[in-house]
C-alpha positions in Angstrom: -7.0 71.5 -33.8 -7.3 74.2 -31.2 -9.3 77.4 -31.8 -7.3 80.2 -33.4 -5.4 82.3 -31.0 -6.8 85.8 -31.6 -3.6 87.7 -30.7 -1.5 85.5 -32.9 -3.8 85.8 -35.9 -4.0 89.6 -35.6 -0.5 90.5 -34.6 0.9 92.2 -37.7 4.4 92.4 -36.3 4.6 88.6 -36.3 3.6 88.2 -39.9 6.8 89.6 -41.5 9.1 87.4 -39.4 6.8 84.4 -39.8 6.6 84.9 -43.5 10.4 85.0 -43.7 10.7 81.7 -41.8 7.9 80.0 -43.7 9.4 80.9 -47.1 13.0 80.2 -46.2 13.2 77.3 -43.7 9.9 75.4 -43.1 8.7 74.6 -46.6 10.6 72.4 -49.1 11.9 74.1 -52.2 9.5 72.3 -54.4 6.6 74.2 -52.8 5.7 77.8 -52.6 3.6 79.4 -49.8 0.3 81.0 -50.9 -1.1 81.8 -47.5 -0.6 81.0 -43.8 -2.4 81.5 -40.5 -1.4 81.1 -36.9 -3.5 78.4 -35.3 -2.9 77.9 -31.6 0.7 76.6 -31.3 0.9 75.7 -35.0 0.5 77.2 -38.4 -1.9 76.2 -41.2 -0.2 76.7 -44.6 -1.6 76.8 -48.0 1.2 75.5 -50.3 1.5 74.6 -53.9 3.8 72.1 -55.6 4.9 73.1 -59.1 2.2 72.0 -61.6 -0.4 71.0 -59.0 -3.4 72.5 -57.1 -2.9 74.5 -53.9 -3.3 72.4 -50.7 -3.4 72.9 -47.0 -0.7 71.5 -44.7 -0.1 71.6 -41.0 3.2 72.6 -39.6 4.3 73.0 -36.0 7.9 73.4 -37.1 7.1 76.9 -38.5 6.2 78.3 -35.1 9.2 76.6 -33.5 11.5 78.1 -36.0 9.9 81.5 -35.7 10.2 81.5 -32.0 13.8 80.3 -32.1 15.1 81.7 -35.5 18.6 80.5 -34.7 17.4 76.8 -34.8 18.2 75.3 -38.2 17.6 71.6 -37.3 14.5 70.0 -35.9 12.6 72.0 -33.3 13.1 71.4 -29.6 10.6 69.4 -27.5 8.0 71.1 -25.4 9.0 71.9 -21.8 7.2 69.5 -19.5 6.7 70.1 -15.7 8.6 67.8 -13.4 5.8 65.2 -13.0 5.4 61.5 -12.9 2.8 59.5 -15.0 1.5 56.3 -13.5 -0.7 53.9 -15.4 -2.5 50.8 -14.1 -4.7 48.2 -15.8 -7.3 45.8 -14.5 -8.9 43.1 -16.8 -11.3 40.2 -16.3 -12.8 37.7 -18.7 -16.4 37.2 -19.4 -17.8 34.6 -17.0 -17.1 31.0 -18.1 -15.0 32.2 -21.0 -11.4 30.9 -21.3 -10.2 33.8 -23.4 -10.8 37.6 -23.2 -11.8 39.4 -26.4 -10.0 42.5 -25.0 -6.3 43.0 -25.9 -4.0 45.5 -24.4 -0.4 46.3 -25.2 2.0 49.2 -24.5 4.8 50.5 -26.6 7.4 53.3 -26.3 7.1 56.1 -28.7 10.1 56.8 -30.9 9.9 60.5 -30.2 9.6 60.0 -26.5 6.8 58.8 -24.3 4.5 55.8 -24.1 1.3 54.6 -25.7 -1.2 52.1 -24.3 -3.5 50.5 -26.9 -6.7 48.7 -26.0 -9.0 46.9 -28.4 -12.2 45.0 -27.8 -13.2 42.5 -30.6 -16.8 41.9 -31.4 -18.5 39.4 -29.1 -16.1 37.4 -26.9 -14.0 34.3 -26.8 -11.3 33.1 -29.2 -12.8 34.8 -32.3 -13.0 38.2 -30.6 -9.4 37.7 -29.3 -8.1 37.2 -32.8 -9.8 40.4 -34.0 -8.6 42.5 -31.1 -5.0 41.2 -31.4 -5.0 42.0 -35.1 -6.1 45.6 -34.4 -3.6 46.1 -31.5 -0.6 44.7 -33.4 -1.4 46.9 -36.4 -1.6 50.0 -34.3 1.5 49.1 -32.2 3.6 48.5 -35.2 2.6 51.9 -36.8 3.2 53.8 -33.5 6.6 52.3 -33.1 7.5 53.6 -36.6 6.4 57.2 -35.6 3.0 57.2 -37.3 0.6 59.5 -35.5 -2.2 58.0 -33.4 -5.1 59.1 -35.6 -3.4 57.7 -38.7 -2.6 54.5 -37.0 -6.3 54.1 -35.9 -7.6 54.7 -39.4 -5.1 52.3 -40.9 -6.2 49.6 -38.4 -9.8 50.2 -39.3 -9.1 49.9 -43.1 -7.2 46.7 -42.5 -10.0 45.2 -40.5 -12.6 46.3 -43.0 -10.6 44.8 -45.9 -9.9 41.5 -44.0 -13.5 41.0 -42.7 -15.5 42.7 -45.5 -17.2 44.9 -43.0 -18.7 42.0 -41.1 -16.7 42.3 -37.9 -16.0 45.3 -35.8 -13.7 46.2 -32.9 -13.4 49.1 -30.6 -10.1 50.9 -30.1 -8.6 53.3 -27.5 -5.1 54.7 -27.7 -3.8 56.6 -24.6 -0.5 58.2 -25.4 1.9 60.2 -23.2 3.6 62.2 -26.0 6.7 63.8 -24.7 7.4 65.5 -28.0 4.2 67.6 -27.8 4.0 67.6 -24.0 0.5 66.3 -24.1 -1.6 63.2 -23.4 -3.4 62.2 -26.6 -6.6 60.2 -26.3 -7.7 58.5 -29.5 -11.1 56.8 -29.3 -13.1 54.6 -31.7 -15.4 53.4 -29.0 -19.0 54.3 -28.0 -17.9 54.0 -24.4 -16.9 57.4 -23.0 -13.6 58.4 -21.4 -13.5 59.8 -17.9 -11.2 62.7 -17.0 -10.6 64.8 -14.0 -8.4 67.9 -13.8 -8.4 70.3 -10.9 -12.0 70.9 -9.8 -13.4 69.7 -13.2 -14.5 66.1 -13.8 -16.4 64.9 -16.8 -16.8 62.2 -19.5 -15.8 62.6 -23.1 -18.8 61.1 -24.7 -18.9 62.5 -28.3 -20.3 60.0 -30.8 -17.6 57.6 -31.9 -17.8 54.6 -34.3 -15.9 51.3 -33.8 -13.4 50.1 -36.4 -14.2 48.0 -39.4 -17.6 49.3 -40.3 -16.5 51.2 -43.5 -13.4 52.7 -45.1 -14.0 56.2 -43.8 -13.9 55.7 -40.1 -12.2 58.4 -38.1 -11.3 58.5 -34.4 -12.3 61.1 -31.9 -9.0 62.7 -30.6 -8.6 64.7 -27.4 -5.4 66.2 -26.0 -4.6 67.3 -22.4 -1.4 69.0 -21.3 0.7 66.9 -19.0 0.2 68.4 -15.6 -0.1 67.1 -12.0 -3.6 66.3 -10.9 -4.8 64.9 -14.2 -6.8 61.6 -14.1 -7.9 59.7 -17.1 -9.9 56.4 -17.1 -10.4 54.4 -20.3 -12.5 51.2 -20.4 -14.3 48.8 -22.7 -18.0 48.4 -23.0 -18.1 45.5 -20.5 -18.0 48.2 -17.8 -20.9 50.1 -19.3 -23.0 46.9 -19.7 -22.4 45.8 -16.1 -25.7 45.3 -14.3 -27.9 45.6 -17.4 -29.2 42.0 -17.2 -30.8 42.8 -13.8 -32.0 46.2 -14.9 -29.5 48.3 -13.0 -26.9 49.4 -15.5 -23.7 50.9 -14.1 -23.0 54.6 -14.4 -19.3 54.4 -14.8 -18.6 58.1 -14.8 -20.5 58.7 -11.6 -18.9 55.7 -9.9 -15.4 57.0 -10.8 -16.3 60.5 -9.6 -17.4 59.2 -6.3 -14.3 57.0 -5.8 -12.1 60.1 -6.4 -14.1 62.3 -4.1 -14.0 59.8 -1.2 -10.3 59.2 -1.3 -7.1 59.8 -3.3 -6.5 56.3 -4.8 -3.5 55.2 -6.7 -4.1 54.2 -10.3 -4.1 50.5 -9.4 -6.5 51.0 -6.5 -8.9 53.0 -8.8 -8.8 50.4 -11.5 -9.3 47.6 -9.1 -12.2 49.3 -7.3 -13.9 50.1 -10.6 -13.6 46.6 -11.9 -14.8 45.1 -8.5 -17.9 47.3 -8.6 -18.7 46.2 -12.2 -18.3 42.5 -11.3 -20.5 43.0 -8.3 -23.2 44.6 -10.5 -23.1 41.3 -12.5 -23.5 39.2 -9.3 -19.9 38.0 -9.6 -20.4 36.7 -13.1 -19.3 39.3 -15.6 -21.6 39.4 -18.6 -18.7 40.6 -20.9 -15.0 41.1 -20.9 -14.0 44.1 -18.9 -10.8 46.2 -19.2 -10.0 49.3 -17.3 -7.0 51.6 -17.9 -6.2 54.4 -15.4 -3.7 57.1 -16.0 -2.8 59.7 -13.2 -0.2 62.4 -13.2 1.5 63.3 -9.9 4.2 65.6 -8.8 7.5 63.7 -9.3 9.2 62.3 -6.2 11.9 59.8 -5.7 14.3 58.5 -8.3 14.2 58.5 -12.1 13.8 54.8 -12.5 10.9 53.6 -14.8 9.0 50.7 -13.4 6.3 48.2 -14.6 4.5 45.6 -12.6 2.4 42.8 -14.1 0.2 40.3 -12.3 -1.1 37.4 -14.4 -3.2 34.8 -12.5 -3.1 31.4 -14.1 -5.9 28.9 -13.4 -6.1 25.3 -14.7 
């Protein structure tokens, strides 16, 4: 969650109106509100069901109802600037491997938007492919039903742990354009960092993150960005990080991405292709691992309102 908004927490004139909305509209009749606190754009409630212990619950509906007291149905979506999100992918198999252990799929979100799900099964080849497909299909099915990204990631981890008894792991990245919240949500169960650039700031999200399947209490690292023009996000599997290691010159993925963005203003596909080509070159044209790169960039909208998707699938016999 975001840090508490000081003005919202301390504004006494909001409390009376908020209390009225909390008690009358946002909490089911079976509950009673014990306490509440403004928290960014949401409210943290302490509620109690009849005959049970008090518990905390998170409600964004409360603020939406307070800001628009005439609304009696579900709250309106966030206002999003007139922008265009472009996503590109580049993938390559490990050298001399017929199947990639990386699996990537995209799904439309039921409340508006799109999610790209990328998983990398342990090792490579057919066994790793089976693991990553299992993880991706689990996550995709849950997202399509409206389950939140973090919950979908935890469910996939539990399913993998149960199926493989903790003996097999898989990394997972979910990159979601969530039109309901007006944000881009990044969910990571992957030691490999995520690169982002926004305005003059460029950095890597490198907080410690565990892959799926190691235990039953695995939680993802979740980061949110507002949807705004100029935002760039690059997600990749560990094959990019390991590029060049066997010759003692490991690739600094974040630095390479930063230099590519400074030298030019590439399209998402050009950036993904350039990054992948650099990694393959570091491995002397023989990738030591499966490599997948997902690039998301937000631009000012221009042209028509048609959604487009292009797929290129080379087939070699």
